[in-house]
N, C-alpha and C positions, 0 to 999 in steps of 0.2 A: 316743834321745829319743822315737822313735815308740813303743817298747815301754813307756816310762814313761807316756806319754799314754794308751795303751791300757789300762794297768794302772789308772790313775786313773778312767777312764770305764767300766771293766767292772763290770757289776752282774749277778750270777747270780740266777736264779729258784729255784735249788736251795738247800736248807738243809744245815747240818752240814758235814762234811769234803768231801763231794761238791761242795757249792756253792763251797767255797774252792779247789778243786784247781787250776783254771786260774790263779787269781791267785797261789797259792803257787808254781806252776811258773814263772810269769813272774818272780816275785821271785828265784827261784833262778838263772834265766838271767841276770838283771841283775847279781846278786852275783858270779857266775862271770866275767862280762865285766869287772867291776871288778877282780877278783883278777888276771885276765890282764893288764889294763892296769898294775896295780901291779907285777907281775913284770917287765914290759917296762921300766917306768920305773926300777926298781931297777938293772937291767942298764945303763941309760943314766947311772947315777950319781946319781939322785935319792934322797933319803931317804924313809922311810915317811911322815913328816909332809908332805913336799912332794907326794908322790903322792896322799895323802888330800885335800890342799887342792885339787889339780887336779880331783878328783872331787867336790868340795864335801861331803866326809865328814870325820868325826873319825877320827884315826888309830886310836883305840881301837875304833871300829866296824869299820874295815878289818881290824884284828888279830883281832877276834872272828870275822869271816867266814873268815879264814884258818884259825883253830883249828877252826871248824865244818866246813870243807871237809876238813881232815885227819882229823877224827873220823868224820864220816858223809856226806861228799861233799855237804854242804848239802842233804840230802834234805828236802823240804818237810814241815813239821809243822803240822797243823791248829791254829788259834788258838781261844781261848775254851773255854767249857764245851761238853760234848756236847749237841747239839740235842735238846730235849725234844719228844716226839711224843705228841699227845693221841689218836692213833688215828683210825679211820674215823668213829666217832661224833662226836668233837669237830670233825673237818673238816666233816662234813655239817651240824652245828649252825651253824658259822660261815658256811658257804656259804648255808644257808637264811636266816640273818639278813641277809646281803648281798643276797640276792634280794628280801627284803622291803623293805629300806631303800634299795636301789639301789647301784650301784658307787661312788658318791661318798662313801659313809659312811666316816668316818675311823677310825683305829686306836683312839683313846681311847674313843669310844662303844662300840666292840666289846669293849674291855677291861672296861668296866663290866658288859657282858652276860656275859662269860666271864672272871671274875676268876682262875680257876685255870689259864688258858692264858697262856703267855708272850707278851710283846709282839712278839718276833721271829716267833713262830709265827703270830700273827694277821696281822702284816704280810706274811708269806709267802703265806698264804691269800688276803689281799686283793689282792696283786699277781697271783696266778694268776687270780682271779676277773675282775679288770679286763682281763687279757689275753684271757680267754675271751669277755668281752662285746665287746671290740674286734673279735675275729675273727668273732663272730656278727653284728656290725653290718655286715659287708661283704656279707651276703646280700642279694640283690635282692628286694625285697618289693613286690608290687602291691596297691594298695588301691582298692576300688571304692566310690565315693560317689554316691548319687542326689541330684541337686540340685533337680529340678523337683517340687514338692509335688503329690501326687495322681496321679503317673504310674505309680508302682510300689508295689504292696502285697505284704506277706508275711503268710501265715496258717499257723497251726499249732495242734495240740491240745497241751495240757499238763495234768498232774495236780496239783491243789493238795494240800497236806499232809493236808487232811480234805475229804470231799465237801461241796460247797456246799449249804447247807440240809439236810445229811444225806441228800441225794437224788442229787446230780449229781457223779459222780467225775471228770469231765473238763470242760475249758473250751476253747472255740474262741476263739482270739485272732486278730484281724486288725489289722495295723499299717501305717501309711504310712511308708515307709522314709526319704523325704527329710526329713520333719518330725519323725519319731519318734512321731507322734500315734497313740494306740491308738483305732482306729475301733470296735472291738467286743471285748467280753469276754463270751461267751455260755456259761453253764453248760449242759452237755448230759449225757444219761444214758449215751451211748456215742459212739464215734467213727465213726458211720455217715455216709455222704455225704449223706443226706437233710437232716441238720442243716446241712451246708455249703451246700446248695442254698437252704434257707430263709434263711440268714444273708446270702448273697451277693445274693439277690433284694432283700432289704431295703436292703442297702448300696448296690447299684447304683441303686435308685430314689431314694435320698437324695443320693448324691454323684456318680452316674454311674460307669461302669466305668473302671478304670485301663488304662493302656497295657500293663502287665505285672502278672501276678498269680502269685506264686511260693509254693510250699509247701515247708516244711522237714521235713514228716513223711511224705513219700513216698506221699501219696494223689493220685490222678489227678483234677485239677480238670476236665479236658476231658470226663469222664464226666457232669459236671453242666452245664458250659457249654462246648460244643465249640468255640466261637469266642472 
């Protein structure tokens, strides 16, 4: 009975004959046990029908298993059509779609996106993706949030797609991290520290200096404001 329960609950993540192998092996083991019981019951004087009834089987089913055992030892045979494989490109496309829509996207929406891919193949990729997401979700992640407005600023240079006013290829951006408020977007001709000094002098006069001033672009703020 434990074998039967395990057989019902077993669900393989693999496709094709490899995915069926464990289930087919368990089926073979159960059928051989049933044939062994039938042989013992027959020696005790029971008929084939009575033996089958005790096993909750039809006598025709038990007879078919006997013939299969005599023919090929009940060697497991994969069921269904051969699994279709869309290859690496198809797999990557489905995984990209699930990364876009999230692990909860169903098989039917994915089928509409990939009509040439079989439902079982999509379900297989979906199952694998969800398994990967669950495993990745066990990673411990630390998040730093600044809660007090005005205490921590971040500044960085960035390059817009085109120079501002056709003159300034870079922009100095200063942002308050707790509020997300942009304190300054200053177009500059280059990324020299002199522009940083002028910008910070103006901001400090207007808002007062922050507790922490961080730079994401690896320039040394202490050369401008040592304290």
